[in-house]
KOLBATOR-891482 format. One record per atom (N, C-alpha, C): x negated, y, z; residue number from 1; chain. Coordinates in steps of 0.2 Angstrom, whole numbers. Example, Ala and Ser with C-alpha at 12.3 -4.5 7.8 and 13.67 -1.06 7.14 Angstrom:
% KOLBATOR-891482
((-66,-28,39),1,"A") ((-62,-22,39),1,"A") ((-66,-16,39),1,"A") ((-64,-11,35),2,"A") ((-68,-5,36),2,"A") ((-64,0,39),2,"A") 
//
This chain:
% KOLBATOR-891482
((208,23,-219),1,"A") ((203,18,-222),1,"A") ((202,20,-230),1,"A") ((196,20,-232),2,"A") ((195,22,-239),2,"A") ((198,16,-244),2,"A") ((200,18,-249),3,"A") ((202,14,-254),3,"A") ((197,10,-258),3,"A") ((199,3,-259),4,"A") ((194,-1,-263),4,"A") ((194,1,-270),4,"A") ((189,1,-273),5,"A") ((189,1,-281),5,"A") ((191,-6,-283),5,"A") ((192,-6,-290),6,"A") ((194,-13,-293),6,"A") ((188,-18,-292),6,"A") ((182,-16,-293),7,"A") ((176,-20,-292),7,"A") ((176,-22,-285),7,"A") ((177,-18,-280),8,"A") ((176,-20,-273),8,"A") ((182,-25,-271),8,"A") ((188,-24,-274),9,"A") ((194,-28,-273),9,"A") ((192,-35,-275),9,"A") ((189,-36,-281),10,"A") ((187,-42,-284),10,"A") ((182,-45,-280),10,"A") ((177,-42,-277),11,"A") ((172,-44,-273),11,"A") ((175,-46,-266),11,"A") ((179,-43,-264),12,"A") ((183,-44,-257),12,"A") ((186,-51,-258),12,"A") ((190,-52,-264),13,"A") ((193,-58,-265),13,"A") ((188,-64,-265),13,"A") ((183,-63,-268),14,"A") ((178,-68,-269),14,"A") ((175,-70,-262),14,"A") ((174,-65,-258),15,"A") ((171,-65,-251),15,"A") ((176,-70,-247),15,"A") ((182,-68,-247),16,"A") ((187,-72,-243),16,"A") ((188,-79,-245),16,"A") ((188,-80,-252),17,"A") ((188,-86,-255),17,"A") ((182,-91,-254),17,"A") ((176,-88,-255),18,"A") ((170,-92,-254),18,"A") ((168,-94,-247),18,"A") ((170,-89,-242),19,"A") ((169,-90,-235),19,"A") ((175,-93,-232),19,"A") ((180,-95,-235),20,"A") ((186,-98,-232),20,"A") ((188,-94,-226),20,"A") ((189,-88,-227),21,"A") ((191,-83,-221),21,"A") ((199,-83,-222),21,"A") ((202,-89,-220),22,"A") ((209,-89,-220),22,"A") ((212,-84,-215),22,"A") ((218,-81,-217),23,"A") ((221,-77,-213),23,"A") ((219,-69,-214),23,"A") ((213,-69,-218),24,"A") ((210,-62,-219),24,"A") ((213,-59,-226),24,"A") ((216,-53,-226),25,"A") ((218,-50,-232),25,"A") ((212,-47,-235),25,"A") ((210,-49,-241),26,"A") ((204,-46,-245),26,"A") ((206,-39,-246),26,"A") ((212,-37,-247),27,"A") ((213,-30,-249),27,"A") ((213,-25,-242),27,"A") ((213,-29,-236),28,"A") ((213,-25,-230),28,"A") ((206,-24,-228),28,"A") ((201,-26,-231),29,"A") ((194,-25,-229),29,"A") ((192,-18,-231),29,"A") ((190,-15,-226),30,"A") ((187,-8,-226),30,"A") ((181,-8,-230),30,"A") ((180,-5,-236),31,"A") ((174,-6,-240),31,"A") ((168,-3,-237),31,"A") ((169,2,-232),32,"A") ((163,5,-229),32,"A") ((161,2,-222),32,"A") ((165,-3,-220),33,"A") ((164,-7,-214),33,"A") ((158,-11,-214),33,"A") ((154,-12,-209),34,"A") ((149,-17,-209),34,"A") ((152,-24,-211),34,"A") ((148,-28,-215),35,"A") ((150,-35,-216),35,"A") ((148,-40,-210),35,"A") ((142,-38,-207),36,"A") ((140,-42,-201),36,"A") ((141,-39,-194),36,"A") ((140,-43,-189),37,"A") ((140,-41,-182),37,"A") ((147,-38,-181),37,"A") ((147,-31,-179),38,"A") ((153,-28,-177),38,"A") ((159,-27,-182),38,"A") ((157,-28,-189),39,"A") ((162,-27,-194),39,"A") ((166,-34,-195),39,"A") ((164,-37,-201),40,"A") ((168,-43,-202),40,"A") ((165,-49,-198),40,"A") ((159,-48,-195),41,"A") ((157,-53,-191),41,"A") ((153,-59,-195),41,"A") ((151,-58,-201),42,"A") ((148,-63,-205),42,"A") ((141,-64,-202),42,"A") ((138,-70,-203),43,"A") ((131,-72,-201),43,"A") ((127,-74,-207),43,"A") ((121,-76,-206),44,"A") ((116,-77,-211),44,"A") ((118,-83,-216),44,"A") ((122,-88,-213),45,"A") ((124,-93,-217),45,"A") ((130,-90,-222),45,"A") ((134,-86,-219),46,"A") ((139,-83,-223),46,"A") ((135,-79,-229),46,"A") ((130,-75,-228),47,"A") ((126,-72,-233),47,"A") ((124,-76,-238),47,"A") ((121,-82,-236),48,"A") ((119,-87,-241),48,"A") ((124,-89,-245),48,"A") ((130,-91,-242),49,"A") ((136,-94,-246),49,"A") ((138,-88,-251),49,"A") ((139,-82,-248),50,"A") ((141,-77,-253),50,"A") ((136,-75,-258),50,"A") ((130,-76,-257),51,"A") ((125,-75,-262),51,"A") ((126,-80,-268),51,"A") ((127,-86,-266),52,"A") ((128,-91,-271),52,"A") ((134,-90,-275),52,"A") ((140,-88,-272),53,"A") ((146,-87,-275),53,"A") ((145,-81,-280),53,"A") ((141,-76,-278),54,"A") ((140,-70,-282),54,"A") ((136,-72,-288),54,"A") ((131,-76,-287),55,"A") ((127,-79,-292),55,"A") ((131,-83,-298),55,"A") ((136,-87,-295),56,"A") ((140,-91,-300),56,"A") ((145,-86,-304),56,"A") ((148,-82,-300),57,"A") ((153,-77,-303),57,"A") ((150,-72,-307),57,"A") ((145,-69,-305),58,"A") ((143,-63,-309),58,"A") ((136,-64,-312),58,"A") ((133,-69,-311),59,"A") ((126,-70,-314),59,"A") ((121,-66,-311),59,"A") ((122,-63,-305),60,"A") ((117,-59,-301),60,"A") ((114,-63,-296),60,"A") ((108,-63,-296),61,"A") ((104,-67,-291),61,"A") ((102,-62,-285),61,"A") ((104,-64,-279),62,"A") ((102,-60,-273),62,"A") ((98,-65,-269),62,"A") ((92,-62,-268),63,"A") ((87,-66,-264),63,"A") ((88,-66,-257),63,"A") ((89,-71,-254),64,"A") ((90,-71,-246),64,"A") ((83,-69,-243),64,"A") ((83,-65,-238),65,"A") ((78,-63,-235),65,"A") ((74,-57,-239),65,"A") ((77,-54,-244),66,"A") ((74,-49,-247),66,"A") ((74,-43,-243),66,"A") ((69,-38,-244),67,"A") ((69,-32,-239),67,"A") ((75,-28,-240),67,"A") ((78,-28,-246),68,"A") ((84,-24,-247),68,"A") ((90,-27,-244),68,"A") ((90,-33,-242),69,"A") ((96,-37,-240),69,"A") ((100,-33,-235),69,"A") ((97,-30,-230),70,"A") ((101,-26,-225),70,"A") ((105,-21,-228),70,"A") ((102,-17,-233),71,"A") ((106,-12,-236),71,"A") ((111,-15,-241),71,"A") ((109,-20,-245),72,"A") ((114,-23,-250),72,"A") ((120,-26,-246),72,"A") ((119,-29,-241),73,"A") ((124,-33,-237),73,"A") ((127,-28,-232),73,"A") ((126,-22,-232),74,"A") ((128,-17,-227),74,"A") ((135,-17,-226),74,"A") ((139,-17,-232),75,"A") ((146,-16,-233),75,"A") ((148,-18,-239),75,"A") ((155,-19,-240),76,"A") ((158,-21,-246),76,"A") ((156,-16,-252),76,"A") ((156,-10,-250),77,"A") ((155,-5,-255),77,"A") ((147,-5,-257),77,"A") ((143,-6,-253),78,"A") ((135,-7,-255),78,"A") ((134,-13,-259),78,"A") ((137,-19,-257),79,"A") ((136,-25,-260),79,"A") ((139,-24,-267),79,"A") ((145,-21,-268),80,"A") ((148,-21,-274),80,"A") ((144,-16,-279),80,"A") ((142,-11,-276),81,"A") ((137,-6,-280),81,"A") ((131,-10,-283),81,"A") ((128,-14,-279),82,"A") ((122,-18,-281),82,"A") ((124,-22,-286),82,"A") ((129,-26,-285),83,"A") ((131,-31,-290),83,"A") ((133,-28,-297),83,"A") ((136,-22,-297),84,"A") ((138,-18,-303),84,"A") ((132,-16,-306),84,"A") ((127,-13,-302),85,"A") ((121,-11,-305),85,"A") ((117,-16,-308),85,"A") ((117,-22,-306),86,"A") ((113,-28,-308),86,"A") ((116,-31,-315),86,"A") ((123,-30,-315),87,"A") ((126,-33,-321),87,"A") ((125,-28,-327),87,"A") ((125,-22,-325),88,"A") ((124,-17,-330),88,"A") ((117,-17,-333),88,"A") ((113,-19,-329),89,"A") ((106,-18,-331),89,"A") ((104,-24,-334),89,"A") 
//
């Protein structure tokens, strides 16, 4: 499994905390695995909750139903890269 970066680890902890994924080790989340369906099994409600948590923590607004959502929420790595790019910009 690929190693998580520090930013991915922080985001994984937020994901587990904000979605109440009890019993899931945030450090055990494969950063390249899909977040939805066959990956972590998240759904659209989870995406909304996670978007709100990211907005509060990082000040980055993620529009639900944006055309890039599928790519942005594709994996922990993709989501982390997007958040970092928005914070830097």
